[in-house]
N, C-alpha and C positions, 0 to 999 in steps of 0.2 A: 723372286723379283724378275728374273730374266724371262720366265714364262709369260708373265703379264705383258712385257714389252713385245714379245713375239706375237701374242694374241692381239694386241692393239695394232701392230703393224699389219697382221693378216686381215683384221677387220677393216682397216683403212684401205688396204689394197683391194679387198673385195668390194668396198663401196665405190672406189674409183672405177673398177671394171664394170660394175653395174651401171654407174652413171654414164660411162662412155657407150655401153651397149644400149642404154635407154635413149641416149641422144641420137644414135643411129636409127633406132626403131621409130622415134618421133619423126625424123627426116624422111624415112621410108613411108611412114603412114601419111605424112603431109603430101608427099609426091603421089601416092596412090589415090588421094582424094581429088587430084587434079583431073583434067581432061573430061571425057564423056560423062563419067559418073557425077562430077561436080556440076556440069551443065544441067544434067537431069535433076540433081538435087536442088539447084537454084530454081528450076521451073516448078518443083514440088513445094517450095517454101510457103506459097500463099495458102496451101491446105491447112497450115498450122493455125490453131486458135491460141497458141501460147508463144511467147518470145523466148529467146535464150535466157534473158534476164529473169523471166518468170520461173523457168526451170531451176536456175541458180538459187533464187530466193527460196523456192520450195524445198530444195535439197539442203539448205543451210539450217541445221538444227544443232546448236552448240552442244558438244564441242565439234561435231562433224562439220567439215569444211570442203566445199568443192575445190578440186585441183585442175580440172579442165571440163569443157562442155562443148557439145556440137550437135547439129542436126545431121542425120545420116540415114541411110536406108538399112532397115533390119534384114534379117536372114530371109524374110518372105518378100523383100523388095518394097516394103512400105516405109513411108516417112516415119522417123523415130527421133525423139529428143532424148539425148543421152547426157547425163551429168555424172562425172567421175569424182568420187569423194575419198577423203581420208577420215574414217569414222572417229578416230580419237583426237583429231585436230592437228594443227601444224606444230604444236609444241612437243608431240610424241614422235620419237625417231621412227624411220620407216620399218625397221625390223620388228618394232613393237606395235605397229599400226595395222589397221584392217582397211584394205583398199576395195572399193565397190564401184559398180556401175549401176546407176538408176536409169533405166531406159523404158520408153513407152511411147505410144502414139500421142502426138500433140494435136491431132485432128478432132479430139473429143472435147466436150466442155470442161471436163476435169482431166488433168494430167495425172494418171495413176500408174507410175512406173513400176516395173518389176525390178527386183534387186538381185544382182549377181556379185558374189564375193570372189575376188580374184585370188587364184592360187598358182597360176602358171607363170613361168619366169618372165616372158615378154611383158605381160600386163603389170606384174609386180615391179619389174625394173623401171618401166616407163612411169608408173605411179610414184615410185621412190624418187625419181628425178623431179617430177612435178611437185611433189611435197617439199623437197629440199628447196626448189626455186621459190615456191610460195612462202616458205619460212623467211626468205630474204626480203620480202615485200611488206609494206604496210598497207597495201591495197588488196581488196578482195577481187575475185574475177568479176563480180557484179559491178564494182566500182569502175573497172576498166571498160566493161561492155557499155555501161551508162555513158562514160566519157566518149567512147567511140561513136555511139549513137547520137550524142549531142554535137560532136564536132564534124561528123561526116554523114553524107546521105547514104541510103541503102539500109539493108537488114543484116545485122551481125548474125552469122550462123555457126561460128566456131571460135573458141578461144582456148589456147594452151600455152603454158609457160615452157620455154625451151632455151637452149643456148645457141646464139648466132654470133659468129666472129668473136668468140671467147667472152661474150657478154650475155647475161640473162635477160630475156625479153618475153613479153606476152605477144604471141602471134595471134592476131585477130583477123578473121576472114569475114568480109561483108559482101553481100550481093548488091551490086550497083548496076542498074540498067541491064540485067541479064548476065552480067559477068562477075567473076570473083575478084575482089580487090583485097590485097594483104596490107594490113596496118600493123606495124611493130611498135610496141610501147616498152619503155625501159622499166624493168621490174622494180628498181630501187626508187625512182622518182615519179613513175607513172606518166612520163612525158612521151609524146609521139617521137619516134626516131625518123628523121627525114629519109625518104626512099632514095636509093641511088640508081634506080632503074630508069 
């Protein structure tokens, strides 16, 4: 009996460490998306024949569920639409799930993404955090993107669940008049969180 308690404590401790690391990784990734690369990305968005919501809908094949999505530049510097998924759905724990990136050019008539299964610690940690946050919400990423598109002008080009000020939020980035605008939505009720900036 004592061994089970120690194993459960170790599992809990490891989960907390992974979530904290993933939170830091998401913050760093969002910071790296800023600046010059983000300006170039916004200028490249009109090349896309597909919206972020198109990619989210195409990647949703039950039980597989998107856990984040964004437009970005691929390794060759070309515009790419990337949707990150949990193959076994949100009801399966991170350690038993399979995390993937579906990425490909959105400039073609058909979006035909290549699939990468994550095995490296940074991607698995970030995906574990995103899966955990998605499991807290009754909303899909497509729901939140549709809401943002309806309530605000511009083109949504990124969505990811993360933790801000000790609260789970969907961070939505939209291109508005050539600039990136951040919109934060509450994970639990899907409501826009007023900006304090």
